C-alpha positions in Angstrom: 17.1 -52.8 44.6 20.4 -51.9 46.2 20.5 -48.5 47.9 23.3 -46.3 46.7 25.5 -44.9 49.5 24.7 -41.3 50.4 27.9 -40.8 52.2 31.1 -41.5 50.3 34.5 -41.2 52.0 37.0 -38.8 50.3 40.6 -38.0 51.3 42.5 -34.8 50.8 45.9 -34.0 52.4 45.8 -37.3 54.4 42.5 -36.3 56.1 39.1 -37.8 55.5 35.7 -36.3 54.9 32.6 -37.3 53.0 30.7 -36.3 49.9 27.1 -37.1 49.0 26.0 -39.1 45.9 26.1 -35.8 43.9 29.8 -35.5 45.0 29.0 -32.4 47.1 31.2 -32.1 50.2 29.1 -32.6 53.3 31.8 -33.4 55.9 35.1 -31.4 55.4 38.3 -33.4 55.0 39.5 -32.7 58.5 39.8 -36.2 60.1 42.9 -38.3 60.4 41.8 -41.9 60.5 42.6 -45.4 59.4 39.0 -46.4 59.7 36.2 -44.7 57.7 32.8 -45.9 56.6 30.3 -44.3 54.2 26.9 -45.8 53.8 23.3 -45.1 53.2 22.2 -42.2 55.5 25.2 -42.1 57.8 29.0 -42.3 57.9 31.6 -43.0 60.6 35.2 -42.0 61.1 37.4 -43.4 63.9 40.2 -41.2 65.1 43.7 -42.4 66.1 42.6 -41.8 69.8 39.8 -44.4 69.3 36.9 -42.0 69.2 34.3 -42.8 66.6 32.2 -40.0 65.1 28.9 -40.7 63.5 27.6 -38.3 60.9 24.1 -37.9 59.4 23.8 -37.5 55.7 23.5 -33.7 56.0 27.0 -33.8 57.5 25.8 -33.2 61.0 27.6 -34.9 63.8 25.1 -37.3 65.5 27.3 -39.1 68.1 31.0 -38.9 69.2 32.8 -41.1 71.7 34.4 -44.4 72.3 31.9 -47.1 71.4 32.2 -50.5 69.9 29.1 -50.6 67.6 25.9 -49.0 66.8 22.7 -50.1 65.0 20.8 -47.7 62.8 17.1 -47.9 63.0 14.2 -46.9 60.8 13.2 -43.9 62.9 16.6 -42.2 62.7 17.8 -43.2 66.2 20.9 -45.3 66.8 21.6 -47.8 69.5 25.1 -47.4 70.8 27.3 -49.5 73.1 
């Protein structure tokens, strides 16, 4: 069975945010970005300054900074480099 995304990117006034699978706004459309990703349990937005922000599915900011990649794990932690 394929997991449905719980974080779906949405755009309003040229800024990105995220809705959940019930289309409720969980991250306000406040981020200018050319790179957004919504997935199961998390979402990322990369700003024009190269900072990547990682959000949890409740819309909470988990990590922010300049990193190349991260690996989500089953216990809710992320490995970042």
